[in-house]
TORPA-4810 file (N, C-alpha, C, O; in nm, 3 decimals):
<nodes>
NODE_1_0.070_-0.107_0.000_0.024_-0.015_0.007_0.081_0.134_0.010_0.060_0.227_-0.067_X
NODE_2_0.157_0.125_0.120_0.248_0.229_0.093_0.420_0.230_0.047_0.492_0.189_0.138_X
NODE_3_0.469_0.258_-0.037_0.567_0.216_-0.134_0.688_0.269_0.032_0.652_0.317_0.139_X
NODE_4_0.785_0.244_-0.003_0.899_0.253_0.040_0.969_0.389_0.038_1.034_0.413_-0.065_X
NODE_5_0.968_0.464_0.115_1.005_0.624_0.107_1.188_0.632_0.190_1.215_0.606_0.308_X
NODE_6_1.254_0.661_0.113_1.436_0.657_0.132_1.391_0.839_0.151_1.322_0.912_0.080_X
NODE_7_1.482_0.872_0.312_1.462_0.994_0.343_1.635_1.041_0.342_1.715_1.016_0.432_X
NODE_8_1.653_1.087_0.264_1.872_1.140_0.335_1.877_1.283_0.329_1.834_1.353_0.238_X
NODE_9_1.945_1.329_0.457_2.008_1.439_0.476_2.039_1.522_0.375_2.087_1.473_0.273_X
NODE_10_2.017_1.661_0.384_2.081_1.743_0.283_2.236_1.741_0.338_2.285_1.710_0.447_X
NODE_11_2.287_1.783_0.228_2.432_1.778_0.253_2.467_1.912_0.361_2.381_1.993_0.395_X
NODE_12_2.569_1.916_0.392_2.571_2.033_0.465_2.636_2.167_0.384_2.709_2.168_0.285_X
NODE_13_2.603_2.235_0.432_2.671_2.385_0.317_2.778_2.400_0.369_2.799_2.416_0.489_X
NODE_14_2.865_2.395_0.269_3.053_2.437_0.266_3.050_2.561_0.394_2.937_2.605_0.415_X
NODE_15_3.147_2.612_0.469_3.184_2.700_0.611_3.202_2.766_0.454_3.229_2.704_0.351_X
NODE_16_3.181_2.908_0.470_3.205_3.049_0.461_3.384_3.042_0.441_3.459_2.988_0.522_X
NODE_17_3.414_3.090_0.353_3.546_3.110_0.351_3.613_3.265_0.428_3.562_3.371_0.392_X
NODE_18_3.706_3.268_0.515_3.710_3.365_0.575_3.765_3.465_0.528_3.858_3.464_0.447_X
NODE_19_3.692_3.592_0.591_3.718_3.713_0.497_3.908_3.729_0.511_3.985_3.654_0.571_X
NODE_20_3.937_3.850_0.431_4.058_3.882_0.395_4.107_3.961_0.533_4.047_4.062_0.568_X
NODE_21_4.200_3.919_0.597_4.251_3.946_0.720_4.121_3.920_0.863_4.119_3.965_0.978_X
NODE_22_4.044_3.848_0.804_3.989_3.760_0.976_4.106_3.646_1.001_4.180_3.579_0.929_X
NODE_23_4.078_3.664_1.167_4.146_3.506_1.207_4.054_3.380_1.130_3.937_3.365_1.097_X
NODE_24_4.178_3.305_1.122_4.158_3.173_1.106_4.059_3.114_1.201_3.967_3.051_1.148_X
NODE_25_4.059_3.122_1.316_3.994_3.071_1.450_3.827_3.117_1.479_3.814_3.215_1.552_X
NODE_26_3.751_3.078_1.447_3.627_3.137_1.471_3.611_3.189_1.610_3.551_3.297_1.609_X
NODE_27_3.648_3.146_1.738_3.682_3.182_1.836_3.793_3.299_1.900_3.793_3.346_2.014_X
NODE_28_3.856_3.319_1.825_3.966_3.450_1.811_3.930_3.576_1.820_3.830_3.598_1.753_X
NODE_29_3.973_3.671_1.878_3.935_3.774_1.910_3.928_3.870_1.829_4.028_3.933_1.861_X
NODE_30_3.879_3.930_1.742_3.866_4.039_1.633_3.977_4.117_1.710_3.984_4.150_1.828_X
NODE_31_4.077_4.140_1.586_4.118_4.217_1.610_4.124_4.433_1.656_4.200_4.526_1.684_X
NODE_32_3.979_4.394_1.632_4.008_4.564_1.685_3.928_4.522_1.888_3.937_4.619_1.962_X
NODE_33_3.892_4.451_1.923_3.836_4.403_2.037_3.972_4.320_2.095_4.034_4.225_2.048_X
NODE_34_3.999_4.430_2.264_4.149_4.345_2.333_4.080_4.251_2.405_3.964_4.236_2.443_X
NODE_35_4.226_4.168_2.415_4.175_4.024_2.459_4.160_4.019_2.602_4.241_4.063_2.684_X
NODE_36_4.034_3.954_2.628_3.965_3.941_2.828_4.126_3.868_2.922_4.202_3.776_2.895_X
NODE_37_4.123_3.928_2.992_4.238_3.908_3.081_4.202_3.775_3.120_4.084_3.744_3.133_X
NODE_38_4.341_3.657_3.150_4.318_3.545_3.206_4.240_3.560_3.343_4.240_3.648_3.428_X
NODE_39_4.167_3.427_3.329_4.114_3.405_3.500_4.170_3.330_3.537_4.172_3.227_3.469_X
NODE_40_4.244_3.331_3.657_4.317_3.307_3.751_4.309_3.197_3.882_4.372_3.096_3.915_X
NODE_41_4.177_3.290_3.943_4.107_3.210_4.044_4.020_3.305_4.041_4.047_3.407_3.978_X
NODE_42_3.905_3.292_4.105_3.716_3.357_4.115_3.762_3.395_4.284_3.798_3.315_4.371_X
NODE_43_3.750_3.506_4.292_3.790_3.587_4.445_3.585_3.555_4.495_3.474_3.571_4.445_X
NODE_44_3.659_3.493_4.643_3.562_3.455_4.701_3.511_3.573_4.786_3.595_3.648_4.835_X
NODE_45_3.381_3.596_4.807_3.300_3.668_4.886_3.335_3.685_4.991_3.330_3.585_5.062_X
NODE_46_3.390_3.817_5.058_3.397_3.850_5.164_3.345_3.786_5.280_3.243_3.849_5.306_X
NODE_47_3.355_3.726_5.335_3.242_3.677_5.525_3.320_3.717_5.605_3.441_3.707_5.622_X
NODE_48_3.199_3.789_5.677_3.176_3.860_5.822_3.238_3.775_5.922_3.197_3.659_5.938_X
NODE_49_3.330_3.822_5.990_3.401_3.783_6.114_3.312_3.755_6.219_3.242_3.851_6.252_X
NODE_50_3.296_3.667_6.272_3.164_3.572_6.353_3.212_3.701_6.467_3.124_3.781_6.498_X
NODE_51_3.373_3.721_6.537_3.356_3.803_6.614_3.329_3.936_6.582_3.369_3.990_6.478_X
NODE_52_3.242_4.007_6.694_3.206_4.143_6.669_3.313_4.237_6.687_3.423_4.204_6.731_X
NODE_53_3.271_4.392_6.643_3.367_4.462_6.683_3.383_4.519_6.824_3.478_4.566_6.887_X
NODE_54_3.229_4.490_6.855_3.234_4.559_7.029_3.389_4.412_7.097_3.505_4.417_7.136_X
NODE_55_3.290_4.312_7.073_3.362_4.189_7.155_3.524_4.208_7.121_3.616_4.187_7.201_X
NODE_56_3.535_4.245_7.009_3.708_4.223_6.959_3.781_4.337_7.033_3.875_4.306_7.107_X
NODE_57_3.743_4.484_7.017_3.762_4.561_7.143_3.824_4.515_7.261_3.943_4.522_7.291_X
NODE_58_3.671_4.438_7.360_3.683_4.387_7.477_3.822_4.276_7.472_3.915_4.298_7.550_X
NODE_59_3.826_4.198_7.411_3.909_4.080_7.361_4.053_4.129_7.371_4.127_4.060_7.441_X
NODE_60_4.108_4.244_7.309_4.242_4.300_7.260_4.267_4.368_7.411_4.383_4.371_7.453_X
NODE_61_4.156_4.423_7.495_4.174_4.476_7.589_4.239_4.366_7.716_4.342_4.379_7.782_X
NODE_62_4.165_4.290_7.719_4.219_4.152_7.780_4.329_4.109_7.737_4.417_4.104_7.823_X
NODE_63_4.368_4.062_7.588_4.470_4.047_7.588_4.607_4.107_7.593_4.709_4.039_7.599_X
NODE_64_4.604_4.268_7.590_4.739_4.360_7.646_4.719_4.343_7.784_4.824_4.356_7.847_X
NODE_65_4.596_4.313_7.870_4.657_4.277_7.998_4.761_4.169_8.032_4.846_4.152_8.120_X
NODE_66_4.718_4.105_7.928_4.829_3.980_7.965_4.972_3.984_7.915_5.051_3.890_7.927_X
NODE_67_4.999_4.093_7.861_5.131_4.144_7.853_5.273_4.026_7.757_5.372_3.959_7.789_X
NODE_68_5.168_4.074_7.591_5.226_4.000_7.560_5.342_4.013_7.475_5.356_4.131_7.442_X
NODE_69_5.436_3.932_7.426_5.579_3.920_7.394_5.544_3.846_7.225_5.487_3.743_7.187_X
NODE_70_5.611_3.958_7.160_5.635_3.910_7.025_5.531_3.912_6.991_5.522_3.836_6.895_X
NODE_71_5.380_3.985_7.030_5.273_3.983_6.978_5.180_3.869_6.979_5.113_3.826_6.886_X
NODE_72_5.187_3.825_7.105_5.158_3.655_7.115_5.172_3.630_7.289_5.263_3.659_7.366_X
NODE_73_5.086_3.587_7.303_5.049_3.506_7.492_5.071_3.367_7.486_5.051_3.306_7.381_X
NODE_74_5.101_3.323_7.566_5.145_3.174_7.611_5.001_3.146_7.664_4.921_3.225_7.713_X
NODE_75_4.988_3.001_7.639_4.875_2.918_7.688_4.904_2.883_7.852_4.825_2.824_7.925_X
NODE_76_4.978_2.910_7.873_5.043_2.977_8.052_4.918_3.077_8.080_4.843_3.059_8.176_X
NODE_77_4.906_3.160_8.008_4.853_3.262_8.080_4.749_3.311_8.029_4.711_3.423_8.063_X
NODE_78_4.670_3.223_7.919_4.553_3.251_7.851_4.446_3.133_7.937_4.324_3.120_7.927_X
NODE_79_4.558_3.048_8.033_4.458_2.937_8.057_4.332_2.969_8.160_4.216_2.930_8.151_X
NODE_80_4.410_3.073_8.288_4.341_3.139_8.383_4.229_3.209_8.323_4.118_3.177_8.365_X
NODE_81_4.236_3.289_8.240_4.139_3.385_8.151_4.031_3.292_8.098_3.920_3.341_8.122_X
NODE_82_4.025_3.197_8.048_3.944_3.082_7.993_3.906_3.035_8.121_3.784_3.021_8.113_X
NODE_83_3.937_3.008_8.217_3.907_2.917_8.321_3.763_2.983_8.403_3.683_2.919_8.471_X
NODE_84_3.762_3.138_8.369_3.743_3.240_8.469_3.546_3.150_8.427_3.444_3.131_8.494_X
NODE_85_3.580_3.129_8.313_3.449_3.099_8.232_3.372_2.979_8.270_3.273_2.943_8.206_X
NODE_86_3.426_2.907_8.390_3.314_2.822_8.440_3.314_2.682_8.384_3.286_2.581_8.449_X
NODE_87_3.357_2.688_8.228_3.367_2.553_8.160_3.443_2.474_8.222_3.532_2.516_8.296_X
NODE_88_3.420_2.345_8.202_3.476_2.215_8.200_3.620_2.232_8.139_3.643_2.283_8.030_X
NODE_89_3.704_2.187_8.215_3.874_2.143_8.146_3.886_2.119_8.034_3.969_2.181_7.968_X
NODE_90_3.753_1.962_7.942_3.777_1.941_7.851_3.729_1.997_7.752_3.760_1.985_7.634_X
NODE_91_3.609_2.093_7.826_3.606_2.174_7.681_3.677_2.275_7.677_3.670_2.321_7.563_X
NODE_92_3.766_2.358_7.766_3.893_2.469_7.745_3.970_2.376_7.652_4.001_2.427_7.545_X
NODE_93_4.003_2.267_7.668_4.102_2.214_7.570_4.072_2.255_7.453_4.120_2.349_7.391_X
NODE_94_3.946_2.142_7.405_3.867_2.158_7.277_3.885_2.306_7.234_3.913_2.323_7.115_X
NODE_95_3.870_2.443_7.334_3.889_2.556_7.250_4.046_2.589_7.206_4.087_2.631_7.098_X
NODE_96_4.115_2.557_7.320_4.251_2.549_7.273_4.266_2.450_7.215_4.364_2.404_7.274_X
NODE_97_4.232_2.359_7.115_4.299_2.277_7.032_4.246_2.333_6.870_4.292_2.304_6.760_X
NODE_98_4.148_2.411_6.902_4.084_2.459_6.782_4.148_2.609_6.721_4.138_2.643_6.603_X
NODE_99_4.222_2.700_6.841_4.276_2.846_6.798_4.436_2.808_6.801_4.516_2.883_6.744_X
NODE_100_4.487_2.677_6.876_4.612_2.685_6.877_4.686_2.633_6.741_4.768_2.543_6.726_X
NODE_101_4.626_2.723_6.647_4.640_2.636_6.530_4.812_2.618_6.451_4.848_2.527_6.377_X
NODE_102_4.884_2.722_6.492_5.018_2.621_6.513_5.071_2.558_6.565_5.171_2.514_6.508_X
NODE_103_5.042_2.516_6.697_5.058_2.396_6.787_5.191_2.488_6.819_5.280_2.440_6.749_X
NODE_104_5.220_2.552_6.862_5.334_2.595_6.966_5.293_2.679_7.090_5.381_2.738_7.153_X
NODE_105_5.171_2.686_7.126_5.121_2.680_7.289_5.137_2.880_7.274_5.185_2.942_7.369_X
NODE_106_5.092_2.953_7.151_5.090_3.070_7.148_4.970_3.090_7.075_4.918_3.016_6.991_X
NODE_107_4.922_3.225_7.130_4.844_3.300_7.047_4.841_3.464_7.026_4.882_3.552_7.102_X
NODE_108_4.782_3.475_6.902_4.813_3.595_6.880_4.692_3.674_6.932_4.613_3.613_7.004_X
NODE_109_4.663_3.839_6.897_4.547_3.857_6.947_4.419_3.849_6.848_4.315_3.903_6.886_X
NODE_110_4.422_3.790_6.736_4.328_3.762_6.662_4.258_3.590_6.693_4.145_3.544_6.676_X
NODE_111_4.339_3.552_6.724_4.330_3.371_6.796_4.277_3.400_6.970_4.170_3.362_7.019_X
NODE_112_4.346_3.449_7.015_4.256_3.488_7.101_4.126_3.543_7.126_4.088_3.521_7.241_X
NODE_113_4.077_3.582_7.082_3.922_3.698_7.053_3.886_3.574_6.983_3.764_3.589_6.971_X
NODE_114_3.919_3.445_6.923_3.854_3.333_6.877_3.818_3.236_6.970_3.717_3.166_6.975_X
NODE_115_3.950_3.242_7.070_3.943_3.152_7.211_3.790_3.223_7.288_3.682_3.167_7.304_X
NODE_116_3.836_3.380_7.329_3.683_3.403_7.355_3.577_3.417_7.344_3.487_3.420_7.429_X
NODE_117_3.575_3.429_7.199_3.435_3.434_7.141_3.402_3.283_7.137_3.282_3.275_7.160_X
NODE_118_3.445_3.179_7.123_3.390_3.006_7.115_3.414_3.005_7.271_3.343_2.922_7.328_X
NODE_119_3.482_3.065_7.338_3.453_3.030_7.518_3.302_3.080_7.515_3.202_3.013_7.490_X
NODE_120_3.310_3.197_7.543_3.164_3.254_7.528_3.018_3.195_7.471_2.903_3.211_7.515_X
NODE_121_3.058_3.136_7.381_2.941_3.093_7.278_2.888_3.002_7.328_2.766_2.990_7.338_X
NODE_122_2.980_2.914_7.373_2.968_2.766_7.488_2.902_2.783_7.584_2.803_2.716_7.610_X
NODE_123_2.956_2.900_7.674_2.909_2.927_7.794_2.732_2.944_7.834_2.657_2.918_7.927_X
NODE_124_2.723_3.021_7.660_2.563_3.017_7.622_2.516_2.928_7.569_2.415_2.950_7.502_X
NODE_125_2.568_2.791_7.578_2.480_2.673_7.530_2.504_2.665_7.404_2.424_2.586_7.354_X
NODE_126_2.578_2.711_7.326_2.580_2.702_7.173_2.722_2.567_7.157_2.808_2.537_7.240_X
NODE_127_2.702_2.520_7.041_2.794_2.412_7.022_2.894_2.455_6.990_2.906_2.567_6.940_X
NODE_128_3.011_2.359_7.016_3.109_2.413_6.975_3.169_2.320_6.854_3.149_2.198_6.857_X
NODE_129_3.242_2.379_6.750_3.296_2.316_6.642_3.346_2.191_6.639_3.453_2.213_6.696_X
NODE_130_3.346_2.073_6.615_3.415_2.001_6.596_3.561_2.010_6.601_3.622_2.071_6.512_X
NODE_131_3.633_1.943_6.716_3.771_1.979_6.697_3.842_1.887_6.564_3.920_1.964_6.507_X
NODE_132_3.842_1.777_6.510_3.880_1.694_6.428_3.849_1.791_6.284_3.898_1.733_6.187_X
NODE_133_3.773_1.936_6.240_3.772_1.960_6.130_3.820_2.106_6.121_3.840_2.154_6.233_X
NODE_134_3.844_2.185_6.023_3.831_2.286_6.032_3.745_2.405_6.076_3.623_2.387_6.078_X
NODE_135_3.780_2.490_6.102_3.685_2.586_6.167_3.616_2.664_6.079_3.676_2.737_6.001_X
NODE_136_3.467_2.657_6.084_3.387_2.725_5.984_3.508_2.867_5.940_3.601_2.907_6.010_X
NODE_137_3.463_2.919_5.797_3.576_2.983_5.773_3.519_3.177_5.858_3.606_3.259_5.887_X
NODE_138_3.360_3.208_5.879_3.329_3.244_5.961_3.408_3.331_6.129_3.400_3.445_6.175_X
NODE_139_3.465_3.232_6.163_3.506_3.202_6.276_3.698_3.194_6.230_3.786_3.195_6.316_X
NODE_140_3.715_3.187_6.129_3.881_3.223_6.137_3.871_3.398_6.079_3.806_3.462_5.996_X
NODE_141_3.990_3.427_6.192_4.036_3.546_6.201_4.020_3.627_6.065_3.928_3.552_6.034_X
NODE_142_4.026_3.696_5.979_4.012_3.723_5.876_4.191_3.748_5.797_4.242_3.728_5.687_X
NODE_143_4.238_3.808_5.944_4.411_3.810_5.922_4.454_3.683_5.920_4.577_3.684_5.917_X
NODE_144_4.413_3.580_5.920_4.468_3.441_5.888_4.356_3.353_5.766_4.359_3.233_5.739_X
NODE_145_4.279_3.439_5.718_4.207_3.368_5.606_4.284_3.342_5.498_4.236_3.284_5.401_X
</nodes>
C-alpha cells in the first residue's frame, strides 16, 4: 500500500571562507577588540568575622593586660582567663585545640579573640565546632584566612 520512502539528509552547506584579514579561528578575538584578561582564580566573597567589633575591643583589652611578648601570649597566660568562664577543663582543651593553629602554645590577638568567642558561645549553650575539622570560615580571623 505504501511504498518505501527513502529520506536522506541534505548535504551540509560548505563553511564560508574567512574574509580577507579575518582570523582563521572562529573563537579568536577580533583584532579590533582587546583580548579578555585571563581568569586565574575566582575571588571569594568576603565573609564577615563572627567576632563582633565590640567584642574584639574587649578581647584586645584582655589580651594587652596579659602582657604579650612578640605579639603573642602563652597558653599559661590564657588558661586562667578561659577558666574564669566556669566551663569544664575538657571543653577549654577543645577551645585551645581549635585556636592554637600553629601548635606552638602561643596565640596572637586575633586567635585569642576566637578563643574568647568560642568560650563565651559555649557558655551560652551553643555548640562547639568539631575539633577534628577546620573551623568554619566565619570564625577564622580575617588576618589568617
